[in-house]
C-alpha positions as CSV (number, residue, x, y, z in Angstrom):
1,M,-10.0,-24.2,16.8
2,T,-11.4,-23.9,13.6
3,D,-15.5,-22.8,13.3
4,R,-17.3,-26.2,12.6
5,A,-19.2,-24.3,9.7
6,A,-15.9,-24.0,7.9
7,E,-15.0,-26.6,5.3
8,R,-11.2,-27.7,4.6
9,V,-9.1,-27.8,1.4
10,V,-6.2,-28.8,0.0
11,I,-4.4,-25.9,-2.2
12,D,-3.1,-27.4,-5.1
13,R,-1.4,-24.6,-6.7
14,V,-0.9,-20.5,-6.8
15,G,-2.8,-18.9,-9.2
16,H,-2.1,-16.0,-11.7
17,Q,-3.9,-13.4,-8.8
18,G,-1.0,-15.0,-6.0
19,D,-4.4,-17.0,-4.4
20,G,-4.0,-20.6,-3.4
21,V,-6.1,-22.8,-5.8
22,A,-8.1,-25.9,-4.4
23,K,-9.5,-28.4,-6.7
24,T,-13.0,-29.2,-5.1
25,P,-16.0,-31.3,-7.1
26,A,-18.1,-27.8,-7.9
27,G,-14.9,-26.3,-9.0
28,P,-11.7,-24.8,-8.2
29,V,-11.9,-22.4,-4.9
30,F,-9.4,-19.6,-4.6
31,V,-8.1,-19.1,-1.4
32,P,-6.0,-16.2,-0.5
33,Y,-2.7,-16.2,1.4
34,T,-2.1,-19.7,1.1
35,L,0.4,-22.2,-0.3
36,P,0.6,-25.4,-2.5
37,G,0.2,-28.4,0.0
38,E,-1.5,-26.5,2.5
39,T,-5.0,-27.6,4.2
40,A,-6.8,-24.4,5.0
41,A,-9.9,-23.9,6.8
42,V,-12.0,-21.5,5.2
43,E,-15.5,-20.0,4.4
44,K,-16.7,-20.5,0.6
45,M,-18.3,-17.7,-1.2
46,G,-18.6,-19.3,-4.6
47,E,-15.8,-19.7,-6.2
48,R,-13.2,-17.4,-4.0
49,A,-13.1,-18.3,0.0
50,K,-12.0,-16.3,3.1
51,L,-8.9,-18.6,4.9
52,I,-9.9,-19.0,8.4
53,E,-7.0,-21.1,9.4
54,V,-4.1,-22.7,8.1
55,V,-5.0,-26.0,9.4
56,T,-1.4,-27.8,8.3
57,A,1.4,-25.4,6.9
58,S,3.8,-25.9,3.9
59,S,7.5,-25.9,4.9
60,E,7.9,-23.1,1.8
61,R,5.8,-20.6,4.0
62,I,7.7,-18.2,6.3
63,A,6.7,-15.1,8.8
64,A,5.2,-12.3,6.3
65,I,7.6,-9.2,6.9
66,C,5.0,-6.6,8.0
67,P,2.3,-7.2,10.5
68,Y,-0.6,-5.8,8.0
69,F,0.2,-8.9,5.8
70,G,-3.3,-10.5,5.6
71,T,-5.3,-7.5,6.2
72,C,-3.9,-5.1,3.7
73,G,-4.6,-5.5,0.3
74,G,-1.4,-4.3,-1.1
75,C,0.8,-7.5,-0.5
76,A,-0.3,-10.9,-2.1
77,L,2.9,-13.2,-1.3
78,Q,5.1,-12.7,1.5
79,H,4.3,-15.9,3.4
80,W,6.2,-17.6,0.6
81,Q,10.1,-18.6,0.3
82,E,11.7,-16.2,-2.0
83,K,12.7,-19.6,-4.3
84,F,9.4,-20.6,-4.3
85,Y,7.8,-17.1,-5.4
86,R,10.7,-16.2,-7.6
87,Q,9.8,-19.2,-9.6
88,W,6.4,-18.9,-9.9
89,K,6.7,-15.6,-10.8
90,R,8.5,-16.3,-13.9
91,D,6.1,-19.0,-14.5
92,L,3.8,-16.7,-14.9
93,I,5.3,-15.5,-18.5
94,V,5.9,-18.9,-19.4
95,A,2.0,-19.7,-19.1
96,A,1.4,-16.9,-21.0
97,L,3.1,-17.8,-23.6
98,D,2.7,-21.0,-23.5
99,Y,-1.6,-20.5,-23.9
100,E,-0.8,-18.5,-27.2
101,G,1.7,-20.9,-28.3
102,I,4.5,-18.8,-28.0
103,R,8.4,-20.6,-27.9
104,A,10.8,-17.9,-26.8
105,E,13.8,-17.8,-24.2
106,I,13.2,-16.7,-20.9
107,G,15.6,-15.2,-18.5
108,D,15.6,-15.6,-14.9
109,L,13.3,-13.4,-13.3
110,I,15.8,-10.6,-12.2
111,D,14.7,-8.5,-8.6
112,V,15.0,-4.7,-9.1
113,H,13.1,-3.7,-6.0
114,G,15.9,-1.6,-4.8
115,K,15.4,0.5,-2.2
116,G,12.1,-0.2,-2.7
117,R,8.9,1.9,-4.5
118,R,9.1,5.4,-4.8
119,R,5.7,6.2,-5.4
120,V,2.4,5.3,-3.8
121,V,-1.4,5.9,-3.4
122,L,-3.0,5.9,0.0
123,H,-6.9,6.4,0.3
124,A,-8.9,8.2,3.0
125,K,-12.2,7.8,3.7
126,C,-14.8,9.4,6.4
127,G,-16.6,6.4,8.0
128,S,-19.4,6.2,10.4
129,G,-18.9,9.1,13.2
130,K,-16.9,10.8,11.2
131,N,-14.4,8.6,11.6
132,L,-11.3,9.7,9.4
133,T,-9.4,6.1,8.1
134,V,-6.0,7.0,5.8
135,G,-4.2,3.4,4.3
136,F,-4.7,1.0,1.7
137,T,-7.6,-0.9,0.8
138,A,-8.2,-4.7,1.3
139,R,-7.7,-7.4,-0.6
140,R,-10.8,-7.2,-3.0
141,S,-12.5,-5.1,-1.4
142,H,-13.3,-0.9,-1.3
143,A,-12.9,-1.0,2.5
144,I,-9.4,0.7,3.9
145,V,-7.3,-0.3,5.8
146,E,-5.5,1.7,8.7
147,I,-2.1,1.6,8.7
148,D,0.9,3.6,9.8
149,R,4.2,2.3,7.9
150,C,4.7,-0.1,5.1
151,P,8.2,-1.9,4.4
152,V,8.1,-2.1,0.8
153,L,8.6,1.3,0.4
154,A,11.7,4.0,0.0
155,Q,12.8,5.7,2.5
156,P,11.7,9.0,1.5
157,L,8.1,7.7,1.5
158,A,8.5,6.3,5.1
159,R,6.5,9.3,6.6
160,V,3.2,9.5,3.7
161,F,1.1,7.7,6.0
162,E,1.6,10.8,8.7
163,I,1.0,13.4,6.2
164,G,-1.7,11.6,4.3
165,R,-3.3,12.1,7.4
166,R,-2.7,15.6,8.3
167,I,-4.1,16.4,4.9
168,A,-7.0,14.3,5.1
169,E,-7.9,16.0,8.2
170,I,-8.0,19.2,7.0
171,L,-10.2,18.1,4.0
172,A,-12.3,15.8,6.1
173,P,-15.3,18.1,6.0
174,M,-15.7,17.8,2.2
175,V,-17.0,14.2,3.5
176,K,-15.2,12.5,-0.2
177,P,-13.1,9.6,-0.7
178,L,-9.9,10.9,-1.1
179,D,-6.4,9.6,-3.1
180,I,-3.9,10.9,-2.1
181,Q,-0.6,10.1,-4.4
182,F,3.0,10.5,-3.5
183,T,6.1,10.4,-5.3
184,A,9.5,10.9,-4.4
185,T,11.4,13.3,-6.6
186,E,14.6,15.0,-6.0
187,G,13.3,18.2,-4.6
188,G,11.2,16.3,-2.1
189,L,7.8,14.6,-2.2
190,D,5.3,15.8,-5.2
191,V,1.7,15.2,-3.7
192,D,-1.0,15.0,-5.8
193,V,-4.7,14.8,-4.1
194,R,-7.8,13.2,-6.3
195,G,-11.4,13.6,-5.0
196,S,-11.3,16.4,-2.6
197,G,-13.7,18.9,-4.8
198,S,-13.5,22.3,-5.0
199,I,-11.9,24.3,-2.0
200,N,-11.4,27.9,-0.3
201,S,-8.7,30.0,0.3
202,K,-8.5,28.7,4.3
203,L,-8.1,25.0,3.2
204,I,-5.1,26.3,1.1
205,S,-3.3,27.7,3.8
206,S,-3.9,24.9,5.8
207,L,-2.3,22.7,2.9
208,A,0.4,25.2,2.4
209,K,1.2,25.1,5.9
210,I,1.7,21.2,5.3
211,T,3.7,21.4,2.6
212,A,6.3,23.8,4.4
213,D,6.0,21.5,7.7
214,E,7.1,18.5,5.4
215,G,9.3,19.9,2.9
216,L,7.4,18.9,0.5
217,A,8.4,20.0,-3.7
218,R,4.7,20.3,-4.3
219,L,1.2,19.8,-3.8
220,T,-1.4,19.8,-6.1
221,R,-5.2,19.1,-6.4
222,H,-6.2,17.1,-9.3
223,G,-3.2,18.3,-11.1
224,E,-3.9,22.0,-10.3
225,V,-0.6,23.4,-8.2
226,V,-2.0,24.5,-4.6
227,T,1.4,25.4,-3.4
228,Q,5.0,24.4,-4.4
229,L,8.5,24.7,-2.6
230,H,10.8,23.0,-4.9
231,E,11.0,21.7,-8.4
232,A,9.1,18.2,-8.8
233,V,12.3,16.8,-11.1
234,V,13.7,12.9,-11.5
235,T,16.7,12.9,-13.9
236,I,16.4,10.4,-16.6
237,G,19.6,9.6,-18.0
238,R,21.5,12.6,-18.9
239,A,18.3,15.0,-18.7
240,R,16.7,16.6,-15.8
241,V,12.1,16.0,-16.3
242,M,10.0,18.3,-14.8
243,L,7.3,16.4,-13.4
244,P,3.5,17.2,-14.2
245,P,1.5,15.9,-11.0
246,G,0.5,12.7,-10.8
247,V,2.4,11.4,-13.9
248,F,3.5,8.3,-14.3
249,L,6.7,6.5,-13.2
250,Q,8.7,3.3,-13.1
251,A,7.9,2.2,-9.6
252,T,11.2,1.8,-8.6
253,E,14.8,3.7,-9.6
254,M,16.3,0.2,-9.5
255,G,13.8,-1.3,-12.0
256,E,13.8,2.2,-14.5
257,T,17.2,1.6,-14.5
258,A,17.6,-2.1,-15.2
259,L,14.2,-2.1,-18.2
260,A,16.2,1.0,-19.8
261,D,19.4,-0.8,-19.5
262,T,18.0,-3.5,-21.0
263,V,16.2,-1.7,-23.5
264,I,19.6,-0.2,-24.9
265,S,21.4,-3.4,-25.6
266,A,18.2,-4.8,-27.2
267,I,17.9,-1.5,-30.3
268,G,21.6,-3.0,-31.4
269,R,22.8,-0.3,-33.8
270,A,19.4,1.3,-34.4
271,K,19.5,5.0,-36.2
272,H,16.1,6.1,-36.0
273,I,13.6,4.7,-33.1
274,A,10.4,5.2,-32.7
275,D,9.4,5.1,-29.0
276,L,5.5,4.0,-28.2
277,F,3.9,5.1,-25.4
278,C,7.0,6.7,-24.1
279,G,5.1,8.8,-21.0
280,V,7.8,11.4,-20.0
281,G,11.0,9.3,-21.7
282,T,11.9,6.8,-19.6
283,F,13.4,5.2,-22.6
284,A,13.2,8.1,-24.8
285,L,15.5,10.0,-23.3
286,R,18.2,7.9,-22.6
287,L,17.9,6.0,-26.5
288,A,18.4,9.9,-27.8
289,E,21.8,9.6,-26.7
290,H,22.4,7.1,-29.1
291,A,19.7,7.5,-32.1
292,K,17.2,10.2,-33.2
293,L,13.9,9.3,-31.5
294,F,10.2,9.6,-32.5
295,A,8.2,9.6,-29.0
296,V,4.4,9.1,-28.7
297,D,2.3,9.4,-25.8
298,S,-1.4,10.3,-25.1
299,D,-0.8,12.2,-22.0
300,A,-0.3,15.6,-23.0
301,P,1.7,16.7,-20.0
302,A,3.7,14.2,-20.2
303,I,4.8,15.2,-24.0
304,A,5.4,18.9,-23.0
305,A,7.9,17.4,-19.8
306,L,9.8,15.4,-22.5
307,S,9.8,17.9,-25.3
308,R,11.6,20.0,-22.8
309,A,13.8,17.4,-20.9
310,A,15.2,16.5,-24.8
311,K,16.6,20.1,-25.3
312,T,19.4,19.0,-23.0
313,P,23.2,18.9,-24.6
314,G,24.3,15.9,-26.4
315,L,21.0,14.4,-27.1
316,K,20.2,13.6,-30.7
317,P,16.6,15.1,-31.9
318,V,14.0,13.6,-30.7
319,E,10.5,14.7,-31.8
320,A,7.5,14.0,-29.3
321,I,3.8,14.4,-30.1
322,V,0.5,13.5,-28.5
323,R,-1.9,10.9,-29.7
324,D,-3.9,8.4,-28.3
325,L,-2.1,4.6,-30.2
326,F,-5.3,2.9,-29.5
327,R,-7.7,4.9,-31.2
328,R,-5.2,5.9,-33.8
329,P,-2.2,3.6,-34.1
330,L,0.6,4.5,-36.2
331,V,0.2,2.8,-39.8
332,A,2.7,1.0,-41.8
333,T,3.2,3.7,-43.7
334,E,3.9,6.2,-41.0
335,L,6.6,3.5,-39.5
336,K,8.4,3.0,-42.8
337,D,11.3,5.5,-41.9
338,Y,12.4,3.6,-38.6
339,D,14.3,0.7,-37.8
340,T,13.0,0.3,-34.4
341,V,10.0,0.2,-32.1
342,V,10.1,0.4,-28.5
343,L,6.7,0.0,-27.0
344,D,5.8,0.2,-23.6
345,P,2.0,0.0,-23.2
346,P,-0.3,0.1,-20.3
347,R,-1.7,-3.4,-18.8
348,Q,-4.6,-4.0,-22.0
349,G,-1.2,-4.0,-24.3
350,A,-0.8,-3.1,-28.0
351,E,-3.3,-5.0,-29.9
352,T,-4.3,-2.3,-32.3
353,Q,-0.6,-1.0,-32.7
354,A,1.0,-4.6,-32.9
355,R,-1.1,-5.1,-35.9
356,E,0.1,-2.1,-37.8
357,L,3.5,-3.3,-36.8
358,A,2.3,-6.3,-38.7
359,Q,1.6,-4.7,-41.3
360,S,4.8,-3.1,-41.7
361,N,8.5,-2.8,-42.8
362,I,9.8,-2.8,-39.2
363,A,12.4,-5.1,-38.4
364,R,12.9,-4.8,-35.0
365,A,10.7,-4.6,-32.3
366,V,11.2,-4.3,-28.0
367,Y,8.1,-4.7,-26.1
368,V,8.2,-3.7,-22.7
369,S,5.3,-5.1,-20.4
370,C,3.7,-5.5,-17.3
371,N,1.0,-7.7,-18.5
372,P,1.6,-11.4,-19.3
373,A,-0.8,-12.0,-20.7
374,S,-1.6,-9.0,-23.2
375,F,2.1,-9.1,-23.5
376,A,1.5,-12.8,-25.1
377,R,-1.4,-11.9,-27.1
378,D,0.5,-9.3,-29.3
379,A,3.6,-11.4,-29.5
380,K,1.2,-14.2,-31.4
381,I,0.0,-10.9,-34.0
382,L,3.7,-10.3,-34.8
383,S,4.8,-13.6,-34.9
384,Q,2.2,-14.5,-37.6
385,S,3.6,-11.3,-39.4
386,G,7.3,-13.1,-39.3
387,F,8.4,-11.6,-36.4
388,K,10.6,-13.8,-33.6
389,L,10.4,-13.4,-30.7
390,L,14.2,-14.0,-29.4
391,R,14.3,-13.7,-25.7
392,V,12.5,-12.3,-22.7
393,T,13.6,-11.4,-20.1
394,P,11.5,-10.7,-16.4
395,F,11.8,-8.3,-13.7
396,D,10.3,-8.1,-10.4
397,Q,9.6,-4.5,-9.6
398,F,6.6,-5.0,-7.4
399,R,8.0,-7.6,-4.9
400,Y,5.3,-9.6,-2.8
401,S,2.7,-8.8,-5.8
402,P,1.4,-11.2,-8.3
403,H,2.8,-8.5,-10.9
404,V,5.3,-9.5,-13.2
405,E,7.1,-7.0,-16.0
406,L,9.2,-8.5,-18.8
407,I,11.2,-6.8,-22.1
408,G,10.4,-9.1,-25.2
409,V,12.9,-8.6,-28.4
410,F,11.1,-9.3,-32.0
411,E,13.5,-9.9,-35.0
412,R,12.6,-10.2,-38.6
């Protein structure tokens, strides 16, 4: 039975953040965990609403796979049949390109969830009465939801909630919110703790015991090694990369492989490639099996790791430098020696760099993006300079979330 104070709305569509959108006389209202055609009882809070009850359910609704769905803010769309969910996620790219007036061939969404996500960040905080909560944040909130399992994580991360709680209990006297990042590596779990402040030798000994008990590869605090048992290493192509603490990796192994294979197939017979926003070499170390590489990123530890890995026998020369491409993009004259550019910027895209690419003589650009909106904006910049967006390949690496990745291939 619904509260008499609740309002009823009919959901028209699912918005780009995964919330249902209801049309009302006052404007659109966004209701999480609802689907098109459903009637929902809600408590309005401006343009957003809290779902109280689904009064009339859609035939597209299915049971969620996780008992925390609807409370934990990690997933938005476990309740939607796969066919409709996949179409919606692909349509996010279609809509972003349409908004900028870009026409291109857009492939079907490729599911690259694989065995699950290989990295995760847990949050921990002492509340009133010093009660410790460890888990994920609620949707659109800083409140932490206590959870003990997550079905979207890869098997090596199955114990992160127990390990995270052990770490947080040791650091609880610091009374600081913690972020605890876990990354699955070939040497075991790599753990980086943020927010603890300075720690004494007794706490270090306690953390070292957890590392030994759990067989962790390494435990660091703000990137500083506390204790290490094994190398935190991953294999990229034929190279072994020693990971810096907390460094970015593609979310799933299958996703990384699929993205890299698509990039490699798109470079054609390129002989000299500039890989921008290269990170630890997700693409560069594989591309170096085929062509000379110039790799650029603002993350100095990532560039150092890439430079070491690039010495692997059988790879063509890789020059890797540290440079902030948002403040100092490669200008047209610096790009004249390359026949292809690969770029994989963060969510804000690469607008400044795209403007320099537009002024260069580069004939081919392969753009990897995790944000259709910023990609479409940059695609418009490139298209206005004579580039043609040949095709877009969408990837679903973050299943049940509104995040979609893509690779766009440009030529002129």
